[in-house]
All heavy atoms as an XYZ file, in Angstrom:
690
protein
N     127.006    120.986    127.069
C     127.600    120.051    126.172
C     126.910    120.207    124.878
O     125.659    120.281    124.774
C     127.443    118.617    126.700
C     128.073    117.575    125.808
S     127.912    115.894    126.487
C     128.945    115.904    127.915
N     127.691    120.360    123.746
C     127.007    120.570    122.476
C     126.542    119.215    121.909
O     126.959    118.148    122.157
C     127.998    121.219    121.508
O     128.980    120.294    121.118
N     125.637    119.360    120.909
C     125.053    118.180    120.225
C     126.165    117.354    119.519
O     126.162    116.130    119.555
C     123.988    118.605    119.263
C     123.251    117.424    118.668
C     122.122    117.897    117.772
O     121.599    118.990    117.989
O     121.716    117.106    116.895
N     127.123    118.062    118.938
C     128.157    117.365    118.151
C     129.122    116.644    119.071
O     129.574    115.514    118.758
C     128.977    118.371    117.276
O     129.603    119.296    118.104
N     129.358    117.103    120.325
C     130.221    116.343    121.197
C     129.490    115.129    121.846
O     130.081    114.205    122.137
C     130.692    117.291    122.328
O     129.658    117.761    123.122
N     128.184    115.214    121.872
C     127.425    114.098    122.399
C     127.444    112.929    121.359
O     127.632    111.783    121.719
C     125.909    114.483    122.660
C     125.074    113.233    122.899
C     125.817    115.451    123.791
N     127.334    113.178    120.064
C     127.394    112.182    119.099
C     128.780    111.759    118.792
O     128.992    110.738    118.142
C     126.767    112.750    117.857
O     127.507    113.763    117.232
N     129.840    112.487    119.188
C     131.205    112.056    118.957
C     131.716    112.594    117.653
O     132.824    112.290    117.287
N     130.973    113.335    116.911
C     131.406    113.904    115.647
C     131.412    115.387    115.846
O     130.370    116.032    116.046
C     130.447    113.554    114.515
C     130.926    114.108    113.191
C     130.339    111.994    114.407
N     132.608    116.064    115.616
C     132.788    117.468    115.805
C     132.830    118.118    114.488
O     133.505    117.627    113.560
C     133.981    117.812    116.642
C     133.910    117.198    118.002
C     135.273    117.441    118.745
N     135.240    116.644    119.993
C     135.101    117.175    121.110
N     134.849    118.436    121.244
N     135.082    116.389    122.235
N     132.166    119.217    114.386
C     132.205    120.095    113.158
C     131.500    119.464    111.909
O     131.747    119.947    110.852
N     130.584    118.585    112.143
C     129.852    118.025    111.030
C     128.493    118.662    110.946
O     127.754    118.719    111.981
C     129.646    116.477    111.096
C     128.887    115.852    109.911
S     128.731    114.091    110.042
C     130.309    113.586    109.524
N     128.119    119.136    109.762
C     126.839    119.776    109.632
C     125.702    118.663    109.505
O     125.996    117.548    109.201
C     126.790    120.625    108.354
O     126.843    119.839    107.195
N     124.497    119.135    109.716
C     123.366    118.186    109.536
C     123.359    117.614    108.055
O     123.051    116.510    107.894
C     121.995    118.844    109.949
C     120.829    118.016    109.643
C     122.052    119.171    111.451
N     123.510    118.577    107.147
C     123.400    118.191    105.719
C     124.453    117.097    105.431
O     124.221    116.223    104.706
C     123.599    119.346    104.850
N     125.647    117.302    105.948
C     126.733    116.328    105.723
C     126.388    114.967    106.393
O     126.719    113.851    105.861
C     128.106    116.808    106.211
N     125.794    115.022    107.588
C     125.502    113.798    108.298
C     124.468    112.900    107.517
O     124.497    111.740    107.617
C     125.041    114.108    109.680
N     123.578    113.645    106.889
C     122.424    112.917    106.163
C     122.740    112.767    104.659
O     121.807    112.267    103.931
C     121.094    113.645    106.397
C     120.627    113.481    107.831
C     120.756    114.400    108.803
C     120.029    112.280    108.245
C     120.309    114.302    110.068
C     119.602    112.151    109.557
C     119.725    113.153    110.505
N     123.805    113.230    104.165
C     124.109    113.238    102.723
C     124.042    111.850    102.076
O     123.626    111.702    101.013
C     125.516    113.890    102.486
N     124.434    110.815    102.770
C     124.434    109.460    102.221
C     123.176    108.705    102.281
O     123.012    107.637    101.727
N     122.165    109.331    102.954
C     120.896    108.614    103.184
C     119.963    108.722    101.958
O     120.079    109.735    101.169
C     120.066    109.274    104.358
C     120.800    109.043    105.617
S     119.859    109.590    107.052
C     118.563    108.338    107.130
N     119.293    107.610    101.656
C     118.329    107.645    100.548
C     116.893    107.734    101.062
O     116.684    107.474    102.230
C     118.502    106.319     99.755
C     119.798    106.178     99.165
C     119.897    104.907     98.330
N     121.283    104.663     98.052
C     121.905    103.452     98.063
N     121.242    102.385     98.415
N     123.192    103.316     97.793
N     115.995    108.125    100.161
C     114.654    108.180    100.613
C     114.143    106.715    100.817
O     114.525    105.817    100.215
C     113.751    108.894     99.550
O     113.785    108.106     98.338
N     113.111    106.639    101.712
C     112.565    105.369    102.080
C     111.458    105.060    101.075
O     110.549    105.927    100.882
C     112.082    105.333    103.511
C     111.393    104.032    103.839
C     113.220    105.676    104.474
N     111.386    103.870    100.600
C     110.250    103.505     99.688
C     108.966    103.384    100.454
O     108.988    102.884    101.585
C     110.520    102.159     99.027
N     107.901    103.875     99.915
C     106.621    103.695    100.582
C     106.146    102.281    100.838
O     106.566    101.465     99.983
C     105.631    104.487     99.709
C     106.253    104.438     98.361
C     107.687    104.439     98.568
N     105.409    102.008    101.884
C     104.908    100.704    102.108
C     103.808    100.409    101.189
O     102.924    101.279    100.919
C     104.455    100.581    103.604
C     103.726     99.259    103.858
C     105.577    100.842    104.556
N     103.763     99.212    100.582
C     102.731     98.853     99.695
C     102.084     97.554    100.242
O     102.779     96.701    100.836
C     103.065     98.647     98.223
C     103.510     99.963     97.603
C     104.225     97.640     98.107
N     100.744     97.386    100.034
C     100.026     96.235    100.476
C      99.361     95.559     99.230
O      98.840     96.288     98.356
C      98.861     96.646    101.442
C      99.388     97.350    102.669
C      99.507     98.710    102.735
C      99.742     96.632    103.759
C      99.927     99.367    103.859
C     100.194     97.235    104.885
C     100.364     98.605    104.962
N      99.434     94.233     99.211
C      98.830     93.504     98.131
C      97.342     93.329     98.513
O      97.021     93.067     99.621
C      99.448     92.156     97.957
C     100.874     92.233     97.437
C     101.454     90.863     97.175
C     102.835     91.008     96.621
N     103.450     89.713     96.175
N      96.487     93.494     97.466
C      95.062     93.444     97.740
C      94.431     92.864     96.454
O      95.031     92.797     95.378
C      94.486     94.813     98.015
N      93.161     92.440     96.624
C      92.412     91.919     95.509
C      90.960     92.334     95.642
O      90.430     92.666     96.711
N      90.375     92.503     94.453
C      88.961     92.872     94.372
C      88.024     91.642     94.168
O      88.221     90.921     93.178
C      88.736     93.813     93.175
S      87.073     94.378     92.972
N      87.057     91.499     94.999
C      86.166     90.331     94.874
C      85.219     90.576     93.712
O      84.682     89.527     93.110
C      85.355     90.304     96.175
C      85.470     91.670     96.742
C      86.771     92.241     96.188
N      84.968     91.742     93.252
C      84.079     91.967     92.087
C      84.719     91.688     90.725
O      84.146     90.845     89.963
C      83.641     93.450     92.074
C      82.592     93.781     93.202
O      82.252     92.849     93.959
O      82.186     94.964     93.402
N      85.851     92.222     90.443
C      86.549     92.041     89.168
C      87.694     91.078     89.206
O      88.252     90.782     88.152
C      87.020     93.387     88.579
S      88.471     94.133     89.395
N      87.948     90.577     90.395
C      89.053     89.608     90.589
C      90.421     90.202     90.313
O      91.389     89.465     90.042
C      88.882     88.389     89.794
C      87.555     87.670     90.040
C      87.672     86.660     91.074
N      86.386     85.925     91.216
C      85.921     85.600     92.310
N      86.546     85.765     93.399
N      84.765     84.955     92.416
N      90.505     91.525     90.222
C      91.838     92.147     89.978
C      92.722     91.989     91.220
O      92.270     91.837     92.345
N      93.973     91.933     90.915
C      95.031     91.835     91.938
C      96.032     92.964     91.773
O      96.432     93.251     90.600
C      95.818     90.524     91.850
O      96.748     90.341     92.835
N      96.350     93.694     92.841
C      97.083     94.946     92.690
C      97.787     95.305     94.059
O      97.601     94.554     95.007
C      96.224     96.136     92.306
C      94.859     96.065     92.918
C      94.612     96.515     94.237
C      93.806     95.478     92.259
C      93.402     96.413     94.797
C      92.541     95.402     92.811
C      92.354     95.891     94.108
N      98.623     96.318     94.008
C      99.319     96.788     95.208
C      98.761     98.247     95.509
O      98.519     99.026     94.610
C     100.771     96.861     95.018
C     101.360     95.481     94.935
C     102.922     95.524     94.817
O     103.476     96.613     94.401
O     103.526     94.488     95.111
N      98.500     98.482     96.779
C      98.006     99.800     97.173
C      98.964    100.421     98.203
O      99.498     99.714     99.087
C      96.618     99.693     97.816
C      95.519     99.100     96.970
C      94.319     98.744     97.831
C      95.191    100.056     95.857
N      99.112    101.685     98.223
C      99.862    102.369     99.304
C      98.954    102.622    100.549
O      97.725    102.476    100.412
C     100.354    103.741     98.777
O      99.221    104.623     98.516
C     101.265    103.601     97.556
N      99.555    103.005    101.597
C      98.791    103.222    102.773
C      97.695    104.321    102.611
O      96.653    104.193    103.259
C      99.709    103.623    103.919
N      97.984    105.267    101.725
C      96.986    106.348    101.568
C      95.723    105.821    100.871
O      94.665    106.489    100.859
C      97.590    107.469    100.749
C      98.573    108.206    101.556
O      98.483    108.307    102.745
N      99.464    108.899    100.882
N      95.810    104.733    100.142
C      94.652    104.199     99.415
C      93.734    103.323    100.358
O      92.607    102.917     99.917
C      95.135    103.354     98.209
N      94.191    103.007    101.492
C      93.428    102.102    102.417
C      92.843    102.879    103.620
O      93.488    103.852    104.024
C      94.346    101.014    102.977
C      94.832    100.013    101.880
C      96.135     99.355    102.306
C      93.825     98.965    101.601
N      91.812    102.369    104.177
C      91.213    102.875    105.485
C      91.015    101.700    106.346
O      90.531    100.662    105.901
C      89.947    103.654    105.259
C      90.010    104.867    104.371
C      90.817    105.999    104.971
N      91.053    107.028    104.106
C      92.072    107.200    103.286
N      93.032    106.350    103.307
N      92.206    108.238    102.490
N      91.321    101.878    107.616
C      91.099    100.830    108.598
C      90.049    101.333    109.714
O      90.232    102.505    110.197
C      92.356    100.452    109.380
C      92.339     99.475    110.488
C      91.900     98.135    109.963
C      93.701     99.372    111.100
N      89.046    100.587    109.893
C      88.028    100.917    110.868
C      88.099     99.871    111.992
O      87.917     98.682    111.723
C      86.630    100.979    110.290
N      88.387    100.288    113.238
C      88.456     99.368    114.385
C      87.244     99.561    115.209
O      86.944    100.565    115.723
C      89.686     99.630    115.198
C      90.971     99.438    114.329
C      89.762     98.771    116.413
C      92.284     99.803    115.000
N      86.471     98.424    115.230
C      85.206     98.416    116.024
C      85.411     97.800    117.362
O      86.532     97.462    117.801
N      84.288     97.685    118.087
C      84.342     97.206    119.476
C      84.612     95.671    119.445
O      85.116     95.093    120.436
C      82.976     97.416    120.121
N      84.314     94.968    118.343
C      84.505     93.540    118.267
C      85.233     93.237    116.965
O      85.402     94.065    116.086
C      83.213     92.716    118.284
O      82.509     93.073    117.022
C      82.335     93.119    119.453
N      85.741     92.006    116.854
C      86.473     91.586    115.678
C      85.508     91.640    114.418
O      85.927     91.861    113.263
C      87.066     90.236    115.797
O      86.136     89.293    116.111
N      84.280     91.419    114.697
C      83.233     91.456    113.594
C      82.989     92.814    113.016
O      82.497     93.035    111.941
C      81.881     90.825    114.026
C      82.008     89.352    114.260
C      80.638     88.804    114.592
N      80.788     87.338    114.695
C      79.716     86.504    114.889
N      78.545     87.048    115.027
N      79.962     85.219    114.950
N      83.276     93.853    113.862
C      83.080     95.241    113.372
C      84.395     95.914    113.044
O      84.419     97.145    112.816
C      82.297     96.005    114.394
O      83.030     96.069    115.630
N      85.480     95.218    112.850
C      86.796     95.697    112.496
C      87.027     95.294    111.030
O      86.893     94.100    110.643
C      87.815     95.190    113.395
O      87.564     95.683    114.768
C      89.201     95.773    112.996
N      87.318     96.256    110.138
C      87.464     96.039    108.803
C      88.419     97.096    108.132
O      88.665     98.079    108.670
C      86.128     95.989    107.994
C      85.448     97.314    108.057
C      85.637     98.293    107.041
C      84.624     97.637    109.117
C      84.964     99.525    107.167
C      83.951     98.877    109.159
C      84.107     99.787    108.260
N      88.911     96.748    106.907
C      89.642     97.672    106.120
C      88.868     97.848    104.795
O      88.189     97.020    104.405
C      91.146     97.337    105.983
C      91.374     96.115    105.084
C      91.760     96.205    103.731
C      91.318     94.834    105.727
C      92.030     95.065    103.002
C      91.620     93.715    104.964
C      91.994     93.860    103.642
O      92.217     92.667    102.905
N      89.070     98.987    104.138
C      88.360     99.309    102.916
C      89.301    100.050    101.939
O      90.192    100.694    102.321
C      87.062    100.011    103.178
O      87.372    101.315    103.783
N      88.911     99.953    100.686
C      89.597    100.608     99.626
C      88.768    100.644     98.383
O      87.690     99.936     98.292
C      90.940     99.983     99.275
C      90.904     98.519     98.886
C      90.723     98.195     97.563
C      90.939     97.527     99.806
C      90.664     96.799     97.199
C      90.838     96.212     99.486
C      90.689     95.852     98.114
N      89.084    101.456     97.440
C      88.414    101.488     96.161
C      89.252    100.745     95.134
O      90.538    101.041     95.013
C      88.222    102.974     95.715
O      87.428    103.627     96.644
C      87.502    102.968     94.362
N      88.690     99.819     94.398
C      89.372     99.010     93.431
C      89.935     99.952     92.323
O      89.136    100.605     91.685
C      88.493     97.868     92.906
S      89.345     96.975     91.591
N      91.269     99.949     92.103
C      91.770    100.795     91.024
C      91.397    100.278     89.638
O      91.414    101.055     88.639
C      93.228    100.728     91.226
C      93.511     99.488     91.981
C      92.304     99.262     92.792
N      90.980     99.059     89.509
C      90.615     98.413     88.184
C      89.153     98.719     87.850
O      88.829     99.184     86.711
C      90.829     96.917     88.191
C      92.373     96.632     88.230
O      93.196     97.531     88.024
O      92.708     95.406     88.520
N      88.216     98.473     88.710
C      86.797     98.578     88.365
C      86.104     99.693     89.114
O      84.926     99.988     88.850
C      86.088     97.248     88.542
S      85.832     96.749     90.306
N      86.726    100.281     90.161
C      86.106    101.330     90.927
C      85.171    100.972     92.062
O      84.553    101.741     92.708
N      85.016     99.602     92.299
C      84.137     99.079     93.335
C      84.698     99.485     94.722
O      85.900     99.497     95.008
C      84.101     97.570     93.229
N      83.757     99.772     95.646
C      84.101     99.931     97.044
C      84.190     98.610     97.651
O      83.315     97.822     97.689
C      83.063    100.783     97.710
N      85.409     98.311     98.223
C      85.717     96.987     98.767
C      85.896     97.110    100.264
O      86.566     98.046    100.717
C      87.057     96.389     98.142
C      87.351     94.995     98.728
C      86.834     96.258     96.665
N      85.289     96.205    101.024
C      85.341     96.168    102.469
C      85.684     94.768    102.906
O      84.887     93.834    102.494
C      84.027     96.653    103.049
C      83.958     96.658    104.546
C      82.631     97.272    105.032
N      82.373     96.908    106.389
C      81.483     97.485    107.113
N      80.766     98.451    106.597
N      81.290     97.125    108.315
N      86.756     94.603    103.656
C      87.173     93.266    104.068
C      87.401     93.221    105.564
O      87.850     94.200    106.193
C      88.426     92.845    103.332
C      88.237     92.639    101.866
C      89.444     92.038    101.190
C      89.163     91.763     99.740
N      90.326     91.103     99.154
N      87.100     92.047    106.235
C      87.339     91.978    107.650
C      88.781     92.079    107.972
O      89.622     91.626    107.137
C      86.804     90.580    108.065
C      86.668     89.881    106.756
C      86.550     90.892    105.671
N      89.163     92.548    109.142
C      90.516     92.739    109.548
C      90.749     92.102    110.933
O      90.222     92.580    111.918
C      90.944     94.193    109.581
N      91.432     90.986    110.932
C      91.795     90.372    112.264
C      92.976     91.097    112.890
O      93.494     92.090    112.377
N      93.440     90.550    113.993
C      94.433     91.207    114.759
C      95.761     91.396    113.978
O      96.340     92.502    114.055
C      94.827     90.399    115.996
C      93.778     90.488    117.074
C      94.141     89.733    118.336
O      95.337     89.706    118.705
O      93.304     89.124    118.947
N      96.092     90.395    113.220
C      97.432     90.534    112.464
C      97.296     91.561    111.329
O      98.168     92.351    111.020
C      97.748     89.144    111.850
C      99.048     89.152    111.026
C     100.280     89.304    111.905
N     101.447     89.288    111.098
C     102.501     89.997    111.278
N     102.497     90.928    112.242
N     103.558     89.962    110.477
N      96.170     91.574    110.660
C      95.913     92.557    109.615
C      95.977     93.974    110.176
O      96.545     94.918    109.648
C      94.565     92.348    108.813
C      94.647     90.959    108.151
C      94.282     93.433    107.897
C      95.598     90.842    107.048
N      95.271     94.140    111.292
C      95.256     95.459    111.993
C      96.716     95.943    112.334
O      97.110     97.017    112.080
C      94.396     95.477    113.263
C      94.613     96.713    114.095
C      92.962     95.256    112.922
N      97.481     95.010    112.838
C      98.915     95.234    113.166
C      99.741     95.669    111.999
O     100.446     96.654    111.923
C      99.518     94.001    113.747
C     100.885     94.165    114.347
C     101.387     92.843    115.011
O     100.626     92.279    115.789
O     102.493     92.423    114.632
N      99.597     94.956    110.814
C     100.311     95.253    109.635
C      99.876     96.603    109.003
O     100.691     97.389    108.587
C     100.078     94.108    108.602
C     100.703     92.844    108.893
C     100.209     91.677    107.931
C     102.233     92.981    108.833
N      98.551     96.849    108.977
C      98.073     98.097    108.472
C      98.477     99.302    109.211
O      98.885    100.304    108.674
C      96.535     98.047    108.161
C      96.033     97.003    107.113
C      94.505     97.021    107.144
C      96.640     97.297    105.795
N      98.385     99.252    110.519
C      98.683    100.400    111.397
C     100.168    100.637    111.385
O     100.610    101.751    111.310
C      98.163    100.234    112.809
O      98.727     98.990    113.335
C      96.706    100.250    112.932
N     100.968     99.539    111.287
C     102.409     99.649    111.216
C     102.931    100.242    109.940
O     103.919    100.858    109.809
N     102.029    100.024    108.919
C     102.404    100.616    107.525
C     101.906    101.946    107.284
O     101.975    102.469    106.161
N     101.190    102.568    108.295
C     100.738    103.939    108.174
C      99.409    104.143    107.594
O      98.987    105.207    107.173
N      98.590    103.129    107.596
C      97.224    103.291    107.115
C      96.390    104.091    108.155
O      96.455    103.831    109.374
C      96.546    101.817    106.889
C      95.072    102.011    106.622
C      97.263    101.182    105.809
N      95.639    105.012    107.619
C      94.737    105.882    108.533
C      93.744    104.994    109.177
O      93.082    104.181    108.611
C      94.135    106.971    107.802
C      95.116    108.144    107.529
C      94.476    109.206    106.852
N      94.730    109.126    105.423
C      94.206    109.830    104.465
N      93.385    110.861    104.798
N      94.524    109.726    103.218
N      93.540    105.257    110.519
C      92.662    104.424    111.305
C      91.511    105.217    111.915
O      91.702    106.337    112.354
C      93.424    103.710    112.401
O      94.481    102.986    111.869
C      92.558    102.798    113.312
N      90.360    104.644    111.862
C      89.199    105.202    112.435
C      88.642    104.319    113.527
O      88.538    103.077    113.268
C      88.057    105.445    111.426
C      86.582    105.827    111.903
C      86.725    107.186    112.431
C      85.711    105.687    110.731
N      88.458    104.741    114.728
C      87.843    103.932    115.819
C      86.407    104.174    115.852
O      85.911    105.245    115.978
C      88.490    104.354    117.148
C      89.977    104.101    117.193
C      90.381    103.555    118.471
N      91.863    103.343    118.438
C      92.331    102.098    118.389
N      91.634    101.076    118.419
N      93.737    101.947    118.428
N      85.697    103.017    115.696
C      84.265    103.100    115.705
C      83.725    102.914    117.139
O      84.192    102.009    117.898
C      83.633    101.928    114.802
C      84.076    101.941    113.399
C      83.496    100.687    112.745
C      83.642    103.171    112.717
N      82.791    103.756    117.522
C      82.243    103.791    118.894
C      80.767    103.381    118.814
O      80.039    103.952    118.044
C      82.389    105.102    119.619
C      83.766    105.533    119.733
N      84.594    105.023    120.703
C      84.563    106.381    119.067
C      85.733    105.595    120.697
N      85.781    106.381    119.618
N      80.466    102.311    119.497
C      79.061    101.934    119.471
C      78.446    102.253    120.845
O      79.138    102.158    121.855
C      78.874    100.387    119.242
O      79.724     99.696    120.168
C      79.355    100.091    117.844
N      77.182    102.604    120.849
C      76.530    103.076    122.146
C      76.316    101.877    123.106
O      76.330    100.741    122.791
C      75.197    103.650    121.756
C      75.046    103.333    120.287
C      76.340    102.840    119.782
């Protein structure tokens, strides 16, 4: 059975099937800097998530685009869920 007969559309090229699709906007996260009090939006590439053995050792971090400060904030379960779902790179911390 061919792929086109499975989908119910015969003789349609892949390019034609995807011709009407638009690109997806990147996910952005609102953040703030405790040093300069700046408020801004960051893409997933600007954030890092570190998941530790406990909630106290789980955090996300970024560099403030306004003042250049390294910012580190705690990340609870909901924040972890949102960041991982939005494509933020994750590092799992292992403690001995």
